C-alpha positions as CSV (number, residue, x, y, z in Angstrom):
1,M,35.4,44.3,42.8
2,G,35.8,41.0,44.8
3,L,32.1,40.2,44.3
4,F,32.4,41.0,40.5
5,L,35.5,38.7,40.1
6,N,33.7,35.9,42.0
7,L,30.7,36.3,39.8
8,V,32.9,36.1,36.7
9,L,34.5,32.9,38.1
10,D,31.0,31.5,38.8
11,G,30.0,32.4,35.3
12,I,33.0,30.6,33.8
13,V,32.3,27.5,35.8
14,Y,28.6,27.6,34.9
15,S,29.6,27.9,31.2
16,G,31.2,24.5,31.6
17,L,27.8,23.0,32.5
18,L,26.2,24.9,29.6
19,F,28.8,23.5,27.2
20,L,28.0,20.0,28.2
21,V,24.4,20.6,27.4
22,A,25.1,22.6,24.2
23,S,27.7,20.2,22.9
24,G,25.1,17.4,22.8
25,F,22.5,19.7,21.4
26,T,24.8,21.0,18.7
27,L,25.7,17.4,17.7
28,I,22.1,16.4,17.2
29,F,20.6,19.7,16.1
30,G,23.7,21.2,14.4
31,L,25.3,18.2,12.7
32,L,22.3,15.9,12.2
33,R,19.8,18.7,11.6
34,V,17.4,17.0,14.0
35,A,15.3,19.5,16.0
36,N,15.4,17.6,19.2
37,L,13.5,19.8,21.7
38,A,13.5,16.9,24.2
39,H,17.1,17.6,24.9
40,G,16.3,19.5,28.1
41,A,14.1,16.5,29.2
42,F,17.1,14.2,28.6
43,Y,19.1,16.5,31.0
44,L,16.3,16.3,33.7
45,V,15.9,12.6,33.6
46,G,19.6,12.1,33.7
47,A,19.8,14.3,36.7
48,Y,17.1,12.3,38.5
49,I,18.7,9.0,37.6
50,G,22.0,10.2,39.0
51,Y,20.3,11.5,42.2
52,D,18.4,8.2,42.8
53,I,21.6,6.1,42.4
54,M,23.6,8.5,44.5
55,R,21.0,8.4,47.3
56,H,20.8,4.6,47.1
57,F,24.6,4.3,47.7
58,G,24.6,6.8,50.5
59,G,26.5,9.5,48.8
60,T,29.7,7.5,48.4
61,N,32.4,8.0,45.7
62,I,31.4,4.7,44.1
63,G,27.8,5.8,44.1
64,F,28.8,9.0,42.3
65,L,30.8,7.2,39.6
66,L,27.9,4.8,39.1
67,S,25.4,7.7,38.9
68,I,27.5,9.2,36.1
69,L,27.8,5.9,34.3
70,A,24.1,5.1,34.6
71,A,22.8,8.5,33.5
72,T,25.2,8.8,30.6
73,L,24.7,5.3,29.2
74,G,21.0,5.2,30.1
75,I,20.1,8.5,28.4
76,G,22.3,7.7,25.5
77,L,20.6,4.4,24.9
78,F,17.2,6.0,25.3
79,G,18.2,8.5,22.7
80,V,19.1,5.7,20.3
81,L,15.6,4.2,20.9
82,I,13.9,7.5,20.2
83,E,16.0,8.0,17.1
84,R,15.4,4.6,15.6
85,V,11.8,4.0,16.5
86,I,10.3,7.5,16.1
87,L,12.6,10.2,14.6
88,R,13.9,8.1,11.7
89,L,10.3,7.8,10.4
90,V,10.1,11.6,10.0
91,R,13.7,12.3,9.0
92,G,13.9,15.7,7.2
93,Q,10.4,16.8,8.3
94,E,11.3,19.6,10.6
95,L,7.8,20.4,11.8
96,A,7.1,16.8,12.7
97,E,10.4,16.5,14.5
98,V,9.6,19.6,16.6
99,L,6.1,18.4,17.5
100,I,7.2,14.9,18.3
101,T,10.1,16.0,20.5
102,V,8.1,18.7,22.3
103,G,5.5,16.0,23.1
104,L,8.2,13.7,24.2
105,A,9.7,16.4,26.5
106,L,6.3,16.9,28.1
107,I,5.8,13.2,28.7
108,M,9.3,12.8,30.2
109,A,8.8,15.8,32.5
110,D,5.4,14.4,33.8
111,L,6.8,10.9,34.2
112,S,9.7,12.4,36.2
113,L,7.2,13.9,38.6
114,V,5.5,10.5,39.0
115,L,8.6,8.3,39.2
116,F,11.0,10.5,41.1
117,T,9.7,13.6,43.0
118,S,7.9,16.8,42.6
119,E,10.0,18.7,45.1
120,P,13.5,20.2,44.6
121,V,16.2,17.9,45.8
122,T,19.9,18.4,46.7
123,F,22.4,16.0,45.2
124,P,24.7,14.5,47.9
125,T,28.3,15.7,47.5
126,P,30.7,12.7,47.2
127,P,33.5,12.7,49.7
128,F,36.3,13.3,47.2
129,L,34.6,16.5,46.0
130,A,34.0,17.9,49.5
131,G,35.9,21.1,50.3
132,H,37.0,24.0,48.3
133,V,39.9,26.0,46.9
134,A,40.4,29.4,48.4
135,V,42.7,32.0,47.0
136,G,42.3,35.3,48.8
137,S,38.6,36.2,48.4
138,F,38.0,33.6,45.7
139,V,36.3,30.4,46.9
140,L,35.8,27.6,44.4
141,P,34.1,24.4,45.6
142,F,35.7,21.2,44.4
143,D,32.4,20.0,42.8
144,H,32.2,23.1,40.7
145,L,35.8,22.7,39.6
146,F,35.1,19.0,38.8
147,V,32.3,20.0,36.4
148,F,34.5,22.6,34.7
149,V,37.3,20.1,34.2
150,V,34.9,17.5,32.8
151,S,33.6,20.1,30.3
152,V,37.1,20.9,29.2
153,L,37.9,17.2,28.7
154,V,34.7,16.7,26.8
155,A,35.5,19.7,24.5
156,I,39.0,18.3,23.8
157,G,37.5,14.8,23.1
158,L,34.8,16.1,20.8
159,W,37.4,18.3,18.9
160,A,39.7,15.3,18.5
161,L,36.8,13.1,17.4
162,T,35.3,15.5,14.8
163,A,38.6,17.0,13.5
164,K,41.2,14.3,13.8
165,T,39.6,10.9,13.2
166,R,38.1,9.1,10.3
167,A,34.8,8.8,12.1
168,G,34.6,12.6,12.4
169,S,35.3,12.9,8.7
170,I,32.5,10.5,7.9
171,I,30.1,12.4,10.2
172,R,30.9,15.7,8.5
173,A,30.7,14.2,5.1
174,G,27.4,12.4,5.9
175,V,25.8,15.7,7.0
176,D,26.8,17.4,3.8
177,D,25.9,14.5,1.4
178,A,24.5,11.4,3.0
179,E,23.8,9.7,-0.4
180,M,27.4,9.9,-1.5
181,V,28.7,8.6,1.8
182,S,26.2,5.7,1.5
183,A,27.4,5.0,-2.0
184,L,30.9,4.5,-0.6
185,G,29.6,1.5,1.4
186,I,29.3,3.3,4.8
187,N,26.2,2.7,6.8
188,I,25.2,6.3,7.2
189,K,22.1,5.4,9.4
190,A,24.4,3.7,11.9
191,V,26.7,6.8,11.9
192,F,23.8,9.1,12.6
193,T,22.5,6.8,15.4
194,S,25.9,6.8,17.0
195,V,26.0,10.6,16.9
196,F,22.5,10.8,18.4
197,F,23.7,8.4,21.2
198,L,26.6,10.7,21.9
199,G,24.5,13.8,22.0
200,A,21.9,12.2,24.3
201,A,24.6,10.7,26.5
202,L,26.2,14.2,27.0
203,A,22.8,15.5,28.1
204,G,22.7,12.7,30.7
205,L,26.2,13.5,31.9
206,A,25.2,17.2,32.0
207,G,22.2,16.3,34.2
208,V,24.4,14.7,36.8
209,C,26.9,17.6,36.7
210,G,24.1,20.1,37.0
211,A,22.5,18.1,39.9
212,L,25.8,18.1,41.7
213,T,26.3,21.8,41.6
214,L,22.7,23.2,41.4
215,G,20.5,20.5,42.6
216,V,17.4,19.1,40.7
217,S,13.9,20.5,40.5
218,P,10.9,20.3,38.2
219,G,11.2,22.8,35.4
220,D,15.0,22.5,35.0
221,D,14.4,20.9,31.6
222,S,12.7,24.0,30.2
223,L,15.4,26.3,31.6
224,I,18.3,24.3,30.4
225,L,16.8,23.9,26.9
226,R,16.3,27.6,26.6
227,L,19.9,28.3,27.6
228,G,21.1,25.6,25.3
229,L,19.2,27.1,22.4
230,V,20.7,30.5,23.1
231,V,24.2,29.0,23.2
232,V,23.8,27.1,19.9
233,I,22.2,30.1,18.1
234,L,24.9,32.5,19.3
235,G,27.8,30.1,18.5
236,G,26.5,28.6,15.4
237,L,24.9,25.3,14.5
238,G,27.3,22.4,14.3
239,S,30.3,24.4,15.6
240,L,32.3,23.2,18.6
241,A,34.1,26.5,18.8
242,G,30.7,28.2,18.7
243,A,29.4,26.0,21.6
244,V,32.4,27.0,23.7
245,T,32.1,30.7,22.9
246,G,28.3,30.8,23.3
247,S,28.6,28.9,26.6
248,L,31.0,31.5,28.0
249,I,28.8,34.4,26.9
250,V,25.6,32.9,28.3
251,G,27.3,31.7,31.5
252,L,28.8,35.2,32.2
253,I,25.5,37.0,31.4
254,F,23.5,34.6,33.6
255,S,25.9,34.9,36.5
256,L,26.3,38.7,36.4
257,G,22.7,39.4,35.4
258,T,21.3,37.4,38.3
259,V,23.0,39.7,40.9
260,Y,23.3,43.1,39.2
261,L,20.2,43.2,36.9
262,P,17.8,40.4,38.1
263,E,14.8,42.1,36.6
264,L,16.4,42.2,33.1
265,Q,18.1,38.8,33.3
266,Y,16.1,37.1,30.5
267,F,16.3,40.3,28.4
268,L,20.1,40.2,28.7
269,L,20.0,36.5,27.7
270,F,17.7,36.5,24.8
271,A,18.4,40.0,23.3
272,P,21.8,38.9,22.0
273,M,20.1,35.8,20.4
274,V,17.5,38.0,18.7
275,I,20.2,40.3,17.4
276,M,22.3,37.4,16.2
277,L,19.4,35.9,14.3
278,A,18.7,39.2,12.6
279,V,22.3,40.2,11.8
280,R,24.1,36.8,11.4
281,P,21.6,33.9,11.4
282,R,24.3,31.2,11.2
283,G,25.9,32.4,14.4
284,L,29.4,33.4,15.2
285,F,31.1,30.3,13.9
286,G,28.3,28.5,11.9
287,R,28.6,27.9,8.2
288,A,26.4,29.6,5.7
């Protein structure tokens, strides 16, 4: 029972990382309807950027804060570049978007091997996150707790942005009827670019958080993209509540399945996605 409860706790913490990935993915894919399959590569490059900066500053607290800032802003600005220079030219052409972003993901993954390293690396733990919380048999490292707290704060911030602000209303209206929003004098292209920046920036932030708790290795981009897709499909495109719910489901399945049924881990992950696509294609909270 102690092992089971610890695995549940690990799954909940891991779901926080998945939410950071899925929230950016659902902004770009769910709200903007852009099939950005380079999202996992954004995560990987963000992780490597954070690792390089952290190593350069000797694993200090300042280095960690700079690594978060550089990965988040750097990947966000790179996402803006991709959206303006490439994806805007094929807006609404789903097949072209898929092929372009898949090619971009492969290029970014190969460049990461050349520019950074081809070996798995361990992210230095900053001093203020060293240690753990122990309650009975439960042991929760501070770095895992930090990632979970960040995911909760991001969820609250995204909810406030999309549901309680004028900018969120514009985004939702622009997704439903971009021509009408443009007719009201709003620069809908700038709005979409801003959303793409936010989604890519969240991937960069998730990369640093993932590197902190799991390390970084080649191939992480493919794994995190697959898990992000499962989360978004289960929860529903464009739904923040769906991203939260899907992340919890996938995080718990991944944590428990790794220990109890390792040979069926991917079946346990992808079978619910297949069933959801067959029974309720819009997901748990997605709109028809």
